[in-house]
C-alpha positions in Angstrom: 6.6 21.6 -69.1 4.8 18.4 -67.7 8.2 17.2 -67.2 9.2 20.0 -65.1 6.0 20.0 -63.0 6.6 16.5 -62.1 10.0 17.7 -60.9 8.4 20.6 -59.0 5.7 18.6 -57.1 8.1 15.9 -56.4 10.5 18.6 -55.0 7.9 20.3 -52.7 6.0 16.6 -51.3 9.5 15.7 -50.5 10.6 18.8 -47.9 6.5 18.4 -46.6 7.8 14.8 -45.6 10.7 16.5 -43.7 9.4 19.2 -42.4 6.7 16.5 -41.1 9.6 14.4 -39.6 10.7 17.6 -38.0 7.9 18.3 -35.9 7.1 14.8 -35.2 10.6 14.2 -33.4 10.1 18.0 -32.3 7.1 16.9 -30.0 7.2 13.2 -29.1 10.7 13.5 -27.5 13.7 11.7 -28.2 13.8 7.9 -28.5 10.9 5.8 -27.2 10.6 7.7 -23.5 8.3 10.6 -24.7 9.9 12.4 -21.8 11.7 14.4 -24.7 15.0 13.4 -22.9 18.4 13.9 -24.5 19.9 11.9 -22.6 19.3 8.6 -20.1 17.9 8.9 -17.0 20.4 8.5 -15.1 19.4 7.9 -11.1 20.7 8.8 -8.1 20.5 7.5 -4.4 21.6 10.0 -1.8 22.2 8.1 1.2 23.1 11.0 3.7 18.9 12.7 3.4 17.0 10.6 5.5 13.5 9.9 6.4 11.0 7.4 7.9 11.2 3.9 9.0 9.2 1.3 7.6 7.0 -0.7 9.6 5.4 -2.9 6.9 3.0 -3.5 4.1 0.4 -5.5 4.5 -3.4 -6.7 4.3 -6.5 -7.9 5.9 -8.1 -11.4 6.9 -11.5 -11.8 6.0 -13.6 -10.5 9.0 -16.9 -12.2 8.4 -17.6 -15.7 7.5 -15.7 -18.6 8.1 -13.2 -18.5 5.0 -10.2 -17.1 6.6 -6.7 -17.9 5.5 -5.5 -21.0 5.8 -1.3 -22.1 5.7 -1.0 -22.7 1.9 -2.1 -19.1 1.3 -0.3 -17.8 4.7 3.1 -19.4 3.1 2.2 -17.0 -0.4 1.1 -13.7 1.1 3.9 -13.9 4.2 7.1 -16.1 3.3 10.0 -15.1 1.8 10.6 -17.6 -0.5 11.5 -16.5 -3.9 7.8 -16.9 -5.2 6.2 -14.9 -2.1 4.9 -11.6 -1.4 6.7 -11.2 1.9 4.1 -9.2 3.5 5.1 -7.8 6.8 1.6 -7.0 8.8 -1.7 -8.9 9.0 -5.1 -6.9 9.8 -7.8 -9.0 11.9 -11.0 -7.7 13.4 -11.7 -7.8 16.8 -15.2 -9.4 16.5 -17.8 -7.8 18.9 -19.2 -11.5 19.8 -16.5 -13.5 21.9 -17.7 -16.4 20.9 -15.8 -15.2 17.2 -12.5 -15.1 18.0 -11.2 -18.5 17.7 -12.6 -18.6 14.2 -9.7 -16.3 13.3 -6.6 -17.7 15.6 -5.2 -20.0 13.1 -5.0 -17.4 10.6 -3.2 -15.1 13.1 -1.1 -18.1 14.7 0.5 -18.9 10.7 0.9 -15.0 10.3 3.0 -15.3 13.3 4.4 -18.2 12.0 6.9 -15.5 9.6 7.1 -12.9 12.2 4.7 -11.3 11.0 2.7 -7.9 13.0 -0.8 -8.6 13.9 -3.0 -5.5 13.6 -6.8 -5.6 15.4 -9.5 -3.7 14.9 -13.2 -3.4 16.4 -16.2 -3.0 14.0 -18.0 -2.4 17.0 -18.2 -2.8 20.8 -20.4 -5.6 22.0 -23.9 -4.5 21.7 -24.7 -4.1 25.5 -22.3 -1.7 25.7 -23.9 1.0 22.6 -26.6 3.4 23.2 -29.1 1.6 20.7 -28.0 -2.2 21.9 -27.2 -3.2 18.2 -23.7 -3.8 16.5 -25.0 -1.2 13.9 -25.1 2.1 14.0 -25.2 3.9 17.3 -22.6 5.6 19.9 -20.3 3.8 23.3 -22.1 5.3 26.1 -19.5 6.6 28.2 -20.4 4.9 31.1 -18.6 1.7 29.3 -15.7 3.0 28.3 -13.5 1.2 30.5 -15.6 -1.8 29.6 -14.6 -1.7 26.3 -11.2 -1.2 27.0 -11.1 -4.7 29.0 -13.0 -6.3 26.2 -9.9 -5.0 24.0 -7.6 -6.7 26.9 -9.8 -9.7 27.0 -9.1 -10.4 23.4 -5.3 -9.8 23.6 -5.3 -11.9 26.6 -6.6 -14.5 24.4 -4.8 -14.4 21.6 -1.7 -14.4 23.8 -2.5 -17.4 25.8 -3.0 -19.2 22.4 0.8 -18.2 21.6 -0.3 -14.6 19.6 1.1 -11.4 19.7 -0.9 -8.9 18.6 1.4 -5.5 17.9 -1.9 -3.4 18.0 -5.0 -2.6 18.2 -7.1 -0.1 17.1 -10.5 2.0 19.1 -12.9 2.0 15.8 -12.6 0.8 12.2 -14.2 4.3 10.6 -15.4 5.7 13.4 -16.9 9.2 11.2 -19.0 7.2 8.8 -22.5 6.5 8.9 -23.1 2.8 7.4 -25.6 -0.1 7.5 -23.3 -2.6 8.6 -21.2 -3.4 12.1 -20.1 -0.4 13.1 -20.0 2.6 15.9 -20.3 6.0 15.6 -17.6 8.4 17.3 -16.6 12.5 17.5 -13.6 13.3 17.8 -13.9 14.2 21.5 -15.7 11.2 22.4 -12.5 9.4 21.0 -10.1 11.4 23.2 -11.7 11.0 26.0 -11.5 7.6 26.3 -7.9 7.5 25.0 -6.7 9.9 27.5 -9.1 8.4 30.3 -9.5 5.0 29.6 -6.2 4.2 26.7 -3.5 3.4 29.6 -5.7 0.5 30.5 -4.5 -1.1 27.5 -0.8 -1.9 28.4 0.2 -5.0 25.8 -0.3 -3.6 22.7 0.4 -0.3 20.9 -2.8 1.5 20.1 -3.6 2.9 16.6 -6.4 5.6 15.7 -8.5 7.2 14.4 -9.0 4.6 11.1 -11.3 7.9 9.6 -12.6 6.7 7.0 -10.5 9.0 4.3 -7.6 10.2 6.9 -9.4 13.4 8.0 -6.7 15.4 9.4 -9.4 17.3 11.5 -10.3 14.4 13.0 -6.5 13.4 13.5 -5.1 16.8 14.4 -7.7 16.9 17.3 -6.7 13.7 19.5 -2.6 14.3 18.5 -3.5 18.5 20.3 -4.9 17.0 23.1 -1.5 16.3 25.1 -3.1 13.4 27.3 -4.9 11.4 24.7 -1.6 12.0 22.2 0.1 10.3 24.9 -1.7 7.2 24.9 -1.4 6.8 21.5 1.4 5.2 19.5 0.2 4.8 15.8 -1.7 7.1 14.0 -4.3 5.5 11.5 -6.4 5.9 8.5 -8.7 5.0 5.5 -7.7 6.8 2.2 -11.5 6.1 0.4 -12.2 9.5 -1.2 -9.2 11.3 -0.3 -6.4 11.8 2.2 -3.5 11.2 1.0 -1.4 13.9 2.3 1.6 14.1 4.9 0.7 14.3 8.4 3.3 17.2 10.4 1.8 17.2 13.3 1.9 13.4 13.9 5.8 14.2 13.0 6.6 16.7 15.4 5.0 14.4 17.7 6.7 11.6 17.1 4.0 9.2 16.0 3.8 6.7 12.8 1.9 6.5 10.4 0.1 3.6 9.2 -2.2 3.4 6.0 -4.7 0.6 7.8 -7.3 0.4 4.8 -8.0 0.4 1.4 -9.4 -1.4 -1.6 -10.0 -1.3 -5.7 -12.2 -3.7 -7.4 -13.7 -1.4 -10.0 -16.6 -1.5 -8.4 -17.0 -4.8 -8.5 -19.1 -4.6 -4.7 -21.7 -1.9 -6.1 -25.1 -2.8 -6.9 -25.7 -3.5 -10.4 -22.0 -3.2 -11.5 -20.2 -5.0 -14.1 -18.9 -8.6 -12.8 -15.3 -8.9 -12.6 -14.9 -11.1 -15.4 -15.8 -8.6 -17.5 -13.0 -6.2 -17.5 -9.9 -7.4 -19.4 -6.9 -7.9 -17.8 -5.7 -4.2 -19.1 -8.2 -2.2 -17.1 -7.4 -4.7 -14.5 -3.4 -3.5 -14.9 -4.6 -0.3 -14.9 -6.4 -0.1 -12.0 -3.5 -2.0 -10.4 -1.3 0.8 -11.1 -3.6 3.5 -9.7 -3.0 1.0 -6.2 0.9 1.4 -6.7 0.5 5.1 -7.2 -1.3 5.8 -3.8 1.5 3.5 -2.4 4.0 5.9 -3.8 3.2 9.0 -2.6 2.2 7.2 1.2 6.0 6.7 1.0 6.8 10.2 -0.3 4.4 11.6 2.5 7.0 9.7 5.2 4.0 7.5 6.4 5.6 4.2 7.8 2.8 1.1 6.9 0.7 0.0 3.9 -1.9 -2.0 4.4 -4.4 -3.1 1.5 -7.8 -4.6 3.0 -8.6 -8.5 2.3 -5.4 -10.1 0.4 -6.9 -13.1 -0.6 -9.9 -11.7 -2.8 -10.6 -11.8 -6.8 -9.2 -8.4 -6.9 -6.9 -8.3 -4.4 -3.2 -10.4 -4.1 -4.0 -14.0 -3.8 -7.2 -15.4 -6.0 -9.8 -16.6 -3.5 -12.0 -18.9 -6.5 -14.4 -16.0 -7.5 -15.1 -14.2 -10.7 -12.5 -16.8 -12.6 -9.6 -16.5 -10.2 -8.0 -19.9 -8.7 -8.1 -20.1 -5.1 -5.3 -20.0 -3.5 -3.0 -18.6 -6.9 -0.5 -15.7 -6.5 -3.4 -13.0 -8.5 -0.9 -9.9 -10.8 -2.2 -7.2 -8.1 0.5 -9.3 -5.8 2.9 -9.4 -7.4 2.8 -5.7 -8.3 2.1 -4.7 -4.9 5.3 -7.4 -4.0 7.8 -5.4 -5.3 7.5 -2.8 -2.1 6.7 -5.8 0.7 8.9 -8.3 -0.5 11.9 -6.3 -0.7 11.1 -2.9 1.8 11.6 -4.5 4.9 10.4 -3.4 8.2 13.4 -1.2 9.3 14.1 -0.1 6.4 14.7 3.6 5.9 13.6 5.6 3.4 16.5 7.5 1.8 16.5 10.3 -0.8 16.8 9.6 -4.6 17.3 12.6 -7.6 18.1 12.2 -11.2 19.8 14.2 -13.7 16.5 15.4 -15.6 13.2 15.6 -15.1 11.2 12.6 -15.3 7.4 11.4 -15.1 8.4 8.3 -13.0 7.6 7.7 -9.2 10.6 7.1 -7.7 11.6 5.9 -4.3 14.9 4.7 -2.4 15.3 2.1 0.8 18.2 1.4 2.8 18.4 -1.7 5.4 20.3 -5.2 5.5 23.4 -3.7 3.9 21.0 -3.3 0.8 19.8 -0.5 -1.1 16.2 -0.7 -2.5 14.8 1.7 -5.5 11.4 1.1 -6.2 10.3 2.9 -9.9 6.3 3.1 -11.1 5.4 3.7 -14.7 2.4 4.9 -15.0 2.8 6.3 -18.4 2.1 4.2 -21.9 5.2 4.8 -23.3 8.5 3.1 -22.0 11.3 4.8 -20.5 14.8 3.3 -22.4 18.1 3.4 -20.7 17.2 4.0 -17.5 20.8 4.3 -15.0 20.6 3.6 -11.4 24.4 4.4 -9.8 25.1 1.6 -8.1 27.4 2.1 -4.5 30.8 0.8 -4.1 30.9 -2.8 -4.0 27.2 -3.4 -4.3 26.1 -6.1 -7.5 22.1 -5.5 -8.7 19.2 -7.6 -9.9 16.3 -5.9 -11.7 12.5 -7.4 -11.1 10.2 -5.9 -13.3 5.8 -6.1 -13.7 3.8 -5.3 -16.1 1.1 -6.8 -18.2 2.9 -8.9 -19.7 5.5 -9.9 -16.6 4.9 -11.1 -13.2 8.1 -9.8 -11.0 10.1 -10.9 -12.7 14.5 -10.6 -13.3 14.8 -8.7 -16.1 17.8 -7.8 -18.7 20.3 -5.2 -17.6 23.7 -4.1 -18.1 26.0 -3.3 -16.2 28.5 -0.4 -16.7 30.5 2.2 -15.6 29.1 1.9 -12.2 25.8 2.1 -12.6 22.6 -0.6 -13.5 20.6 -0.1 -17.1 17.5 -1.6 -18.3 14.4 -0.5 -20.1 11.5 1.1 -17.7 8.4 -0.7 -19.8 5.1 1.5 -20.3 2.7 0.6 -16.9 5.0 -1.3 -14.7 6.9 -1.5 -11.7 10.2 -2.3 -11.3 12.3 -3.0 -8.0 16.3 -2.5 -8.4 17.5 -4.9 -5.5 21.3 -3.8 -5.0 23.5 -5.4 -2.3 
């Protein structure tokens, strides 16, 4: 009896183990992708379905003080060499005091050497044009609208006289939020009146507006619904703090480009009492970088034409500034991650449709230009998606780059077979496939 009882216990134990293995397989999916995929993911680019033309990807100059982009950092930010980031847009401040304009001259001249387009934004008109005679808060007096338009023209002309072409100017940075630093309040009605009555005075640069704090559709659409104001507006611009990542059908209907002109994530280290940047692990910082990449993906799938990050040289940004444990001038992982878009998707490229043979949690976009096809894949998940297949158009070859917690935009191992490039997408990563 004793031996028989032992045999029965062993049978039940083995049966239980088999059942456990079955249910683990059922709930975790096949392979390592965690998506219950019974077959490899196959990605196909559909060139016949075209969307927006890309204006570019960029970052901003330091707006205050005297620490601005130097030649060596400008090359890393805007250059096209293998180690560079390939940014194509540069946002600078139109200082409210014209004696400060020379401070940014070196930076914008360096950027332009690489063919970069310059967007210039004012944080405040000159104090004497405002109701409170102060560069903080208040509003621009309507009697001084023309004088402010001429002030913007003077900035453009100053830059032109020094060999710099200003591609676009804004009317106001974040007109719809009250802050305690350099700023100016504008209602949508005030901005409409300025644009329709004096926007035409600004002749040698495109006009971007309203640069709302959270890309308010109410604010933006009010301008677009005024025919005269809309006629003097070239670029619908805004920021995405606390919202605003949506499609803008009215802007598209009116034929306006849509630019995201400022956003930053820094683990709240800019707030009083917040932990220092150096207290966060590389993993925590990388997880926030993945959130940045998600916003870029969403902007593109909403048919936006441009994405401009905040300071491109800062400890939480693309190039280190020597603070919070970073090395001044060193490209940071966040820069390598962003460059999966900026380096390989050039101005003039067109976003095209992309499809897959099964549902996937990966964020995928595709682009065409310069006889190239570029596919960008963001994996925000904690699992690998193995054996991803991207179909290669006839006569094109493929190179695949990846950035993850352990990689910095490095070429990864691939297999070319049956007209497809096959590779693994690491957990928490961004991968770019360049076919040419």
